[in-house]
C-alpha positions as CSV (number, residue, x, y, z in Angstrom):
1,M,51.3,30.4,-75.3
2,T,50.2,30.1,-78.8
3,I,53.1,30.8,-81.9
4,W,51.3,29.2,-84.7
5,P,51.2,26.5,-85.4
6,F,52.1,25.2,-81.8
7,V,50.5,25.5,-78.5
8,L,52.9,25.8,-75.6
9,V,51.8,24.5,-72.0
10,R,53.8,24.1,-69.0
11,R,51.4,21.2,-67.5
12,P,51.3,17.8,-69.1
13,N,47.4,17.4,-69.0
14,P,45.9,21.3,-70.0
15,S,42.4,21.7,-69.7
16,A,39.9,21.9,-72.3
17,R,39.3,25.7,-71.6
18,L,43.0,26.2,-71.5
19,L,43.3,24.5,-74.9
20,N,40.3,26.3,-76.4
21,H,41.5,29.6,-75.3
22,E,44.8,29.1,-77.1
23,R,43.0,27.6,-80.4
24,I,41.3,30.8,-80.4
25,H,44.8,32.8,-80.7
26,L,45.8,30.1,-83.7
27,R,42.6,31.4,-85.6
28,Q,43.8,34.7,-84.9
29,Q,47.0,34.2,-86.1
30,L,46.1,32.5,-89.0
31,E,43.7,35.2,-90.0
32,L,46.3,37.9,-89.5
33,G,49.2,36.9,-90.0
34,L,52.0,35.9,-87.5
35,L,53.8,39.0,-87.7
36,P,51.0,41.5,-88.0
37,F,49.3,39.7,-84.9
38,Y,52.3,40.0,-82.8
39,I,52.6,43.8,-83.8
40,W,49.3,44.0,-83.1
41,Y,49.1,42.4,-79.6
42,F,52.7,43.9,-78.5
43,A,51.3,47.9,-79.6
44,E,48.3,47.3,-77.8
45,Y,49.8,46.1,-74.4
46,G,52.2,49.1,-74.7
47,Y,49.0,51.5,-75.3
48,Y,47.4,49.7,-71.9
49,R,50.5,49.9,-70.1
50,L,51.4,53.9,-71.0
51,R,47.7,54.3,-70.4
52,G,48.6,53.4,-66.6
53,L,47.2,49.9,-66.7
54,R,48.9,47.1,-64.4
55,H,50.5,44.3,-66.2
56,Y,47.6,42.1,-66.0
57,D,44.7,44.4,-66.7
58,A,46.7,45.7,-69.7
59,Y,47.3,41.8,-70.9
60,R,43.2,41.4,-70.2
61,A,42.4,44.7,-72.0
62,I,43.8,43.2,-75.7
63,R,41.3,42.8,-77.9
64,F,42.9,39.3,-79.0
65,E,42.7,38.2,-75.2
66,R,39.4,39.5,-74.6
67,E,37.9,37.4,-77.3
68,A,39.7,34.6,-75.9
69,F,38.8,34.9,-72.7
70,A,34.9,35.5,-73.4
71,N,34.3,32.4,-75.4
72,D,37.2,30.0,-74.4
73,E,34.6,28.0,-72.2
74,N,32.4,27.9,-75.4
75,L,34.0,24.6,-76.5
76,D,31.9,25.2,-79.9
77,Y,33.1,28.8,-80.2
78,L,35.4,28.0,-83.3
79,K,32.5,26.2,-85.4
80,S,30.8,29.6,-85.8
81,R,33.3,31.8,-84.8
82,P,33.0,35.2,-87.5
83,F,36.1,36.0,-89.3
84,W,38.2,38.8,-87.7
85,G,35.8,38.0,-84.5
86,F,38.8,39.7,-82.4
87,L,37.3,43.3,-83.4
88,S,33.6,42.5,-82.0
89,K,35.2,42.2,-78.6
């Protein structure tokens, strides 16, 4: 879980992929601002839940998660990521 500027993990040695995923969220939060990020994040989650998606599917449908999951294996993604890159996912 990421709450700018911290990445909170359960395991003592998180994978590079997980850290990259969370760093993508850090960038999103920095660009959008912490409060607007979380308002948007939970609004999208609620929208997808109201549309009938189950928890995990609603979580994966959130645009911030779509960007992070689509690019978490690319450890160089943040070097070339466009500003507000979550809008293109």
